[in-house]
C-alpha positions in Angstrom: 4.8 -5.3 14.5 6.9 -5.6 11.4 8.1 -2.4 9.7 10.7 -3.4 7.1 13.6 -0.9 7.0 14.0 -1.0 3.1 10.5 0.4 2.5 9.0 3.9 2.6 5.7 4.7 4.2 2.8 7.1 3.9 0.7 8.7 6.6 -2.2 6.6 5.3 -0.3 3.4 6.1 0.7 2.4 2.6 4.2 1.1 2.0 6.3 1.7 -1.1 9.2 -0.4 -2.4 11.5 1.0 -5.1 12.2 -1.4 -8.0 14.2 0.5 -10.5 12.0 3.0 -12.2 8.8 1.5 -10.7 7.4 1.2 -7.2 5.4 -1.6 -5.6 2.7 -0.5 -3.2 0.7 -2.3 -0.4 -0.6 -1.6 3.1 1.3 -2.0 6.3 1.1 -4.7 8.9 -0.2 -2.0 11.3 -3.0 -1.1 8.9 -4.2 -4.7 8.3 -4.1 -5.4 12.1 -6.3 -2.4 12.7 -8.8 -3.5 10.0 -9.1 -7.1 11.0 -9.9 -10.0 8.7 -9.8 -8.7 5.1 -12.6 -10.2 2.9 -12.4 -8.1 -0.3 -9.9 -5.9 -2.1 -10.8 -3.5 -4.9 -7.9 -2.3 -7.0 -7.5 0.0 -10.1 -6.9 -1.3 -13.6 -3.5 -1.5 -15.4 -3.1 1.9 -17.2 -5.0 3.9 -14.6 -3.4 7.1 -13.4 -3.0 7.6 -9.7 -2.9 11.0 -8.0 -0.9 11.3 -4.8 -3.0 11.3 -1.6 -6.2 10.4 -3.6 -8.1 7.1 -3.2 -7.2 4.3 -5.7 -9.1 1.4 -4.3 -10.4 -0.1 -1.1 -10.1 -3.0 1.3 -13.1 -4.4 3.0 -12.8 -6.2 6.4 -15.5 -7.8 8.5 -15.5 -4.6 10.5 -15.3 -1.8 7.9 -14.4 -0.6 4.4 -11.2 1.5 4.2 -10.0 3.4 1.2 -6.5 3.0 -0.1 -4.6 6.3 -0.8 -1.9 6.6 -3.5 1.4 7.4 -1.9 2.7 8.8 -5.3 1.3 10.0 -8.6 1.8 7.8 -11.5 0.6 5.1 -13.9 -0.5 1.6 -12.7 1.6 -1.0 -14.7 0.7 -4.1 -12.7 -2.1 -5.2 -10.4 -2.0 -8.1 -7.9 -4.8 -10.3 -9.3 -4.2 -12.9 -6.6 -5.9 -10.6 -4.1 -9.2 -11.0 -6.0 -9.4 -14.7 -5.0 -7.3 -14.5 -1.8 -7.9 -11.2 0.0 -6.7 -12.9 3.2 -3.1 -12.5 1.9 -3.4 -8.9 3.2 -3.6 -10.3 6.7 -1.1 -13.2 6.2 1.6 -11.5 4.2 1.2 -7.7 3.9 4.7 -7.1 2.6 5.1 -10.1 0.3 2.1 -11.8 -1.2 -0.3 -8.8 -0.6 1.4 -6.1 -2.6 -1.4 -4.3 -4.4 -0.1 -2.4 -7.4 3.1 -1.6 -9.2 3.3 2.1 -10.3 5.5 4.0 -12.7 5.8 7.3 -10.7 5.5 10.5 -12.6 8.3 11.8 -10.3 10.6 9.2 -8.7 12.1 11.8 -6.3 8.8 11.9 -4.4 9.6 8.5 -2.9 12.1 10.4 -0.7 9.2 12.6 0.7 7.7 9.5 2.2 8.5 8.4 5.8 11.4 6.1 6.6 10.8 3.0 8.7 11.9 4.8 11.8 9.6 7.8 11.1 6.7 5.5 10.5 7.3 3.5 13.7 7.3 6.8 15.6 4.0 7.8 14.1 2.2 4.5 14.8 3.7 4.5 18.4 1.8 7.8 19.0 -1.6 6.3 18.0 
């Protein structure tokens, strides 16, 4: 199971990659493996405000529909439109092709409140 060391992680299995003043958000390899084959991804619009720990979209697999939870509060500045036509990217490439949104956080320091790769690995090992 891949858990890139340069990312931060939420308890809801989202990953966050810092990119200057913005962050890129997606779901982890662990999350997609638990969900199974992804068939549909619903994401917010550019300009939407996200509230930390609140739902901002969903992923639908052949097994279930699962909500996506915002790891940070902030404004959506970019949405991965490719997932509309190719939701399977979530299964194939959760850390590269399947990023979901880019957010301008209202407080960048909150990134440090998220789990490190080591902390996230410890959490999923307990499951």
